[in-house]
N, C-alpha and C positions, 0 to 999 in steps of 0.2 A: 505493500500500500504508500510506503515511503516514496518507493521509484514513481509509482503511478502520480503521487502528488508532485516530485520533482518536474516530470514530463508536461503536467498540466500547467504548471508555474512558467516554464519555459517558453509553451505555448503562448502564455499571455504576455510574458516578457517581448516574444518578438511579433506581437500583434501589431500591425500598425493602426493608425490613426481611421476611422471610419470612411474617410473623405480620401485615402490614397491607396486605398486595396477595393480587389471586387470580391465582396463576401459572397458565401453560398451556404445555403440549407438546402438537404436532401432527405427525402423520406423515400423509403424501398421495402418489397417484399420480394421474396422469392422461394425456390427450392434448392434444397443442398443433399448431397450424399456424403455419409461419416461412415469410414472405415476405421474400424477399433481392432489395435492389436493387444495382446495380454488383457483383454476383456473378460478378465474372471475376479471373483472374491477368493479371498482366503482366510483362513482364520488358524493363527500360528502358524502360518507358513504352508499349511496344506489347501488346497482348492476344494471348496464346497460348491460353487457355482460357476460353471461354463457358459458364458452368454454368447448372442449371436456377433457377428462380426461387422454388420453394417445396417445402417439405418438411414430412412428418407425422412425428412424434416422439414419443416417450413419457417425459415428465419426471417425476422422483420426488423427494422432499423432505421436509425435515421445519422446524420453527419454534418458537424458544423465546421466552416474552414474558411480559408481566403486564398487568392492569388496575390501574389504580388504586384505592384504596379510597375516597378524598375524591372522586374523580372518576370511578366506576364505568363511564362510557360511553366513557374514554380509556384507551388502551393503548400500549406499546412494544412491538416484538418483532425479532428477527433471525432471517432466514430464508434456507435454503441449497437449493438444488435443482441438480439435473444432468440432462444427457441430451445426445443425438448429433445431429447434423444429417447428412445424407447427400446428397449433390447428383451428377448425370451430367450429362455434357456435352451441351452441346442441338447436334444435328445430327449427321450424320454427319463424320469418320470414327469418332469416339468410341474413339480410341485410347488414351488415357487410363483408369486406374481409377476406379472410384466414390471419389467424393472425401468424406471422413468428417471432421468435426471434432467435439471432444470439449470440451463446454462446462459452466460452471457459473454460477451466478448468486447472490452474496449480497448480501441485500436488508436493510438496516435499516429498518424499517416503523413509521409512526404509524398506530394502528388506531382507529377509532371504531366502536362498535356501539349497536344499539336493543333493550335488554332487553324481550320480549315474554312474557306468560304466566307473571306472576310467581305464586309460591306458596311456603308454608313449606318443601314439599320443592326448589325451585327459588328461592331467593330472587333470583338474578341474572337470572332468566328462563328460561324452558324453550326459548324459540325467540329465537334473536340475530341479524336480519341486522348485517352490518358491511361496511366499506370500510377500505382501506388503501391507502397508499403512500408512496413513499420513493424515493431512489437505489439503484440497482441496481451492484454491481461484477461485471461480466462477465468471467470468464476462459474464454478459448479457447486450446485446443491443437491444432495442426496439424504434420503432417509428411508425408512421402514424397510430395510432388509432383513429377512428373516431365512436363517439355514436351516433347511430341514435335517440336515446331515449330521449336525452337531446338537449339543444340549444347548434347550434355550435359555437366557435369550440371546441370540446372536444378531445384534442390531446393529447397523451401521448409518450413523446419523449426523454428516460432519459437512462441512463446506469447504471449498479449496481457493485460493487466488493464486494462477500460476502464469508463469512466463511463456509465451509462444511466439509464433510470428504469422503474419499476414500479407497475402500478397493481393493485389487486386489488377484488373484491366479491364476498359469498358469504353462506351463512346456515348458521348451527349449530343443531342440534337435539338436546337432551340428553335419553338414556336414563334416565341417574341424576344425582345433585347433580353426581358428578366426572367422567362418563363422557358422550362426545357423539360425533355424527356431523356432518359436514360437506360442501358442495359449493361451490364456488370458481371462479370466472372470474378470468384473469389477463392482462396485457398486460405487454409487455416490449419496449423499442426501445433498441437499442445499436448503435454502428459500430465495431468491432474493428479492429485494423491491426496485418497480419503481414507480416513484410519479412526476406528473407535476402540476403545477398552471397554470390553463387555464382559458379563458372566462368564461367558466360553472364550474369553482369549482376545487377543489382540484381531479385531476384522480389520482387513487392507483390500482395498481397490485401486489399481494404479495403472489404468490403459493407456495407450497412446491414441490419439484421435487425429485422423487426417480428414479433413472436411474438403469437398469441391462443391461447387453450386454456383448459381445464378440468379440474380435479382433484376428487378425492374423497378424504375421510380421516377419521381417529379425532382426537379432542380429548380431554385429559387435564386438569383444573381442579386445583390443590392449593394448600397454604400458607394458606387462609381457612376 
């Protein structure tokens, strides 16, 4: 959390005055596929649940940032997205319920764009391909895991803030000077660690998530 605070502070320090930058606010929704490795629960080092290796989810989120006036191809942004991951047990007897994780990704991003089709109406370009990347702070919440192969209670109730990375690529098309639509590909990778000490021992879940997805959204530009 301290690292996240430092990055947000740097974003504020580097923020130019409203009149000297092209600010933007984005909102989006889409679909993503998450592949999970080491997707299993352990109690005292023994695997008690082996879960599916992939899930389809529907992320949604928003982004606030700006493009520098001096270097109009360069921008900074802070992105927040949330979604749920759901995994069933692999193979019989599937005694445990569907495992559901609530996740959120907070990503400070460096963005680079290519302004195309410039005109008097669209001085920054009507079509703007872009790429973005940066660290992501991946917040995971999980509760109510019951292991049927060990003595009760074996409950994992924990949250985790883990550092990963976030890569983006997309294209924005403007309908007016200030309003546009965009489509974006995103890739995230992170390894959360969740752990609880219970009556059955130490319950641990430490998967690696690789998420590929696409989103569509709207963008609003202001302050220029």
